[in-house]
C-alpha positions as CSV (number, residue, x, y, z in Angstrom):
1,M,109.0,87.6,118.7
2,T,112.6,88.1,119.7
3,G,115.5,88.4,117.3
4,D,116.6,84.9,118.2
5,D,113.1,83.5,117.5
6,L,113.2,85.1,114.0
7,F,116.6,83.6,113.3
8,I,115.2,80.1,114.1
9,K,112.0,80.8,112.1
10,Y,114.0,81.7,109.0
11,L,116.5,78.9,109.3
12,N,113.7,76.4,109.4
13,I,111.3,78.0,106.8
14,G,110.3,76.1,103.8
15,L,111.9,77.2,100.6
16,M,108.6,77.7,98.8
17,D,107.0,79.5,101.8
18,N,105.6,82.8,100.7
19,N,106.7,84.3,104.0
20,M,110.4,83.7,103.2
21,F,111.0,87.3,102.2
22,E,108.8,88.8,105.0
23,P,111.8,90.5,106.7
24,L,112.5,92.6,103.6
25,N,109.1,94.1,104.2
26,T,109.4,94.5,107.9
27,G,112.9,95.9,108.0
28,Y,114.3,93.0,110.2
29,I,116.7,91.8,107.6
30,E,119.5,90.4,109.8
31,A,117.8,87.0,110.2
32,L,117.2,86.6,106.5
33,Y,120.7,87.9,105.6
34,Y,122.2,85.3,107.9
35,V,120.0,82.5,106.5
36,A,121.1,83.4,102.9
37,A,124.7,83.1,104.1
38,V,124.4,79.7,105.8
39,R,121.7,77.7,103.9
40,S,123.2,75.8,101.0
41,D,119.8,74.7,99.8
42,L,118.6,78.1,98.7
43,S,118.2,78.7,95.0
44,I,120.6,81.1,93.3
45,A,117.6,83.3,92.6
46,A,116.6,83.5,96.3
47,V,120.1,84.3,97.4
48,E,120.4,87.0,94.7
49,R,117.1,88.5,95.8
50,I,118.1,88.5,99.4
51,F,121.6,90.0,98.9
52,G,120.3,92.5,96.3
53,D,117.4,93.7,98.5
54,V,119.6,93.9,101.6
55,H,122.2,95.9,99.5
56,M,119.6,98.4,98.4
57,I,118.1,98.7,101.9
58,N,121.6,99.6,103.0
59,H,121.7,102.4,100.4
60,I,118.5,103.8,101.7
61,N,119.7,103.6,105.3
62,L,122.9,105.4,104.3
63,H,121.0,108.1,102.5
64,E,118.8,108.6,105.6
65,I,121.9,108.8,107.9
66,N,123.5,111.4,105.7
67,R,120.3,113.4,105.6
68,V,120.1,113.5,109.4
69,R,123.8,114.5,109.6
70,Q,123.3,117.3,107.2
71,L,120.3,118.6,109.2
72,N,122.3,118.4,112.4
73,N,125.3,120.2,110.8
74,S,123.0,123.0,109.5
75,R,121.7,123.6,113.1
76,L,125.2,124.2,114.5
């Protein structure tokens, strides 16, 4: 499935669908993040979960980037 296919999938997904938060488990968060920004019918709880989880994933990613930078700097 391509990135565009995932955007379409998550734009059309039912609000009560258990797969709604699947991207948070797979790491492909761009589609779900976009959907949270453009769908006005999402509950406040769903939007808070999406933005909160994406926010925390970004912390993890930044931590990993900094760890790799430190490893590279120590090798110089």
